[in-house]
C-alpha positions, 0 to 999 in steps of 0.5 A, spaced: 500 500 500 502 507 498 503 511 504 496 515 504 493 508 504 497 506 510 492 511 513 486 507 512 483 504 519 477 501 522 472 507 524 474 512 518 467 515 517 463 520 513 456 523 513 452 527 508 445 530 508 440 530 502 434 533 501 429 529 498 427 532 491 427 531 484 430 525 481 431 522 488 423 521 488 419 515 486 411 515 487 408 508 488 402 510 485 404 515 480 401 521 484 406 527 486 403 527 493 405 520 494 413 521 492 418 518 497 426 517 497 427 512 491 431 506 493 436 507 487 437 514 490 438 512 497 443 507 495 447 512 491 447 516 497 450 510 501 456 510 495 457 517 495 458 518 502 463 512 502 467 515 497 467 522 501 470 518 507 476 515 503 477 522 500 485 524 502 486 517 504 486 513 497 487 516 490 481 512 487 476 506 489 470 503 485 464 500 488 463 492 487 458 490 492 451 493 495 447 489 500 442 494 503 435 494 506 430 500 504 426 499 510 422 506 511 419 512 507 422 519 506 417 524 504 418 529 498 422 535 501 425 532 507 432 531 509 435 524 510 442 523 513 447 518 510 453 515 514 458 510 512 463 507 517 469 503 515 468 496 518 473 491 514 480 492 511 482 486 507 488 488 502 485 493 497 478 491 499 474 495 504 467 494 507 463 499 510 457 499 514 452 504 511 445 507 514 440 512 512 436 516 517 430 520 517 430 524 523 431 518 528 427 513 523 432 508 520 430 508 513 436 504 510 441 500 512 447 495 510 454 494 507 457 497 501 464 494 499 469 498 495 476 496 492 482 501 492 485 502 485 491 505 482 490 510 477 
């Protein structure tokens, strides 16, 4: 590993906030008033926050596995907070615990795996 990658350690984390609007929405009925945070948008937030946790520590990484549950809705216009915490380092393979919350409500949870790559 490079000198920068030597700074990788269990517990490394980041958090970001997203306002649920526009392309983040899905309506199960097709009606705007029923729009909620879509699963793909939640998963994208989980992947982005993992990348943010690695900023300044690794040059680049790619996602290769997502295992999450979307368990509660978040209405249009509300904010969610997504946190990623590094829980495993296996050579160049990393595993993060990811969680998305709407206030105190757990919206999504699971793991995301990334591989450190050389550019």
